[in-house]
N, C-alpha and C positions, 0 to 999 in steps of 0.2 A: 123489658127485653121483649122483643118480638119473637113470635112462635116461628120456628123454622118449618119449611116445607117437608113433607114426609120423605121425600128422597134424600134429603141431607142426613137423615140418621141411618146408622149402620143396621144391616138385618142381623139382630141378634141371633136369631134361629140359624141362620147360615154360619155364622161365626162359631157357634156352639157345634154344629155339624163339623166344622173344619176341624176342631179340637179333637172330636170323637175319631174322626176319619185318621188323624195323624197319630193317635194313641193306638188304634188298631193296627196301623202299618207298623208302627215300632214294636208290636208284639207279634209279628208274622203273618199278619192277615193282608190279602191282596183286595184292594178296593176295585170291585167290577163297575159299580155304578154308583153315581150320586143324584139324588132327587129323581129316581126313576119313577116315571108317572104314566097313568093310562086312565081310561074313563072311570075306573073304580077308585082311584085315589093316588097316593104318592108314597113312596119308601125313601125315607132319607138316605140310608146306605145299604148297599148289597156288597158283602164281603165275603171272599171265599179263603179257607185256610186248607192247605194240603197237608196232610198227615194223618195221624190218629183220630178219627172223627170223635172218640169218646173223650180225648184230652187236645183241645186245640193248641197247646204249647208245645206237643211232641211231633216230631216227623219221623216219618218212616223211610228209611233209606232205600233208594231204588236197588242198590247193590245187595243190602240183606234181603230183600224181597224177591230177587230175580231167582227165576226157576233153575233147578240144578240140571233139569234134561236139556239137551240140545235143541233149539228151535230155530226155525227159519226167522229172518229179519223181520218179516210180517208179523209172524206169531209172536215174536217178542215184542214188538210195538203194540200188539193187541193186548198182551197180557200186562205190560206196564200200563197202558191206558186203563184196563179194567182196575189194576191196583190202585192207581191214582184216584179213579172215580169212587172205589169203595172207601177210600180214607179221606176223600174230599168233604168238606162242610161248608155250606153256605149259611150265612147269617143275615136275616133281614133285620136292619136295626133302625127302630124309631128313637130320635133324638128328642128330649124334651129340655129346653133351656128357659130356666125361670130365674128371676131376681127374687130378693127377700120379700117376705108377705105375699106371696103367690097364693091363689084362692084354691088352687088344685093340688095341695100337697106336693109341691115342687114338681108337677107334671105327672105324677104317678096316677092321680084319678082321672087324668084326661085319656087314658088309654081304657077306654070303655069296651063293652062287648062290640057295639057297633064299629068303633075304630079298629079292633082287633079282625073284624070280618072285612073291613076295607082292605086292611094290610094283607091279609090272607089272599083274597081275591087278586090283589095287585101283584103278590108274589107268583100266583098262578099264571098270571098273564106273563110275567118275566120268564118263567120256566117254559112256557109254550114258545116263547120267542127265543130261547136258548135251549133248544132240546138237548144239547150235549151235556147239559147240566142237570137234566131231569132226575136222574139217578143219585144225585148228592144227597147227603143227609142234609135237612133243613131245620133251621130253629128260628125263632123269633125273639131278638134280644131288646131291651129298652136302656138307654143311656140318660141318666139324669145330670144336666150340667147345671151350675149355678152361676149366674153372672152378677157383677157388682161394678158399678160406674167408679173409676178411678180419675185422680186429678191429672196425671200425666198421661202420655201416649206413647210408651214404649211397646215393642212387640216381641214376642218369643213363645217358646214353650217349655216349660220345666216340670218335672216330676217330684212329688213331695209324699212323706208318708202318710199324710191324713187324706189326700186326694190321689187319684188316680194319675192325674195330669192336670196342669194349670197352663193357661195362656194369657198373654196380654195383647189385646188388639183394640183398635178404634176406640180407646179411651175406657176401656172395659177389662175386668178381670175375670176370666172363666176358669170354672173348676169342673172337672169331670168328678163328680161326688160318688156316683154309684153306676155301675154296669151290671145289668141284671140279666143273667143268662136265662135263655128258654123262658121269657117272661110271661108267654101264654101258649096254649096248646099248638104244636107245631105238626100235627099229623095231617098233612095235606093230602087230599084224597085226588090222586092222578086217575082214578077210574071212573 
């Protein structure tokens, strides 16, 4: 059998990122950017969650947080905006998609201090380009996706108890095996 040209093969990394983005959206996150890149590097997924920054699954109702004193429309909009900013969280997500027998512990050891520094600098560039998000809480997450070649080519996304999510695409089965919250230091110095 002849070797196929590289463009014939699916981009496994992008398919793994697709699974993670779909899973994040299903858990209440808004995907702001995919494959954000600058001279420092690339961030696979930038996602925002509005709600209690300490618990990414909880949402604060604007009605519950509305001030009890009478405010002008402008003051009300400003107060709601400050509340939303106070409870918004940005996640800069690095996705590692690997098959069995990977040399780097399923992608975990590929998140070196140098890689972390690149992601950190890229996040700073993103925040500089989106100053309205500069006051949001930020964290750096890592998603570990396992892929395995399958014989048939069905597509779809499902959730199982052992994996956070799975999908079938381009002849591969993808499993989101682990989602590591705040995988490395997220104290971005804006000063």
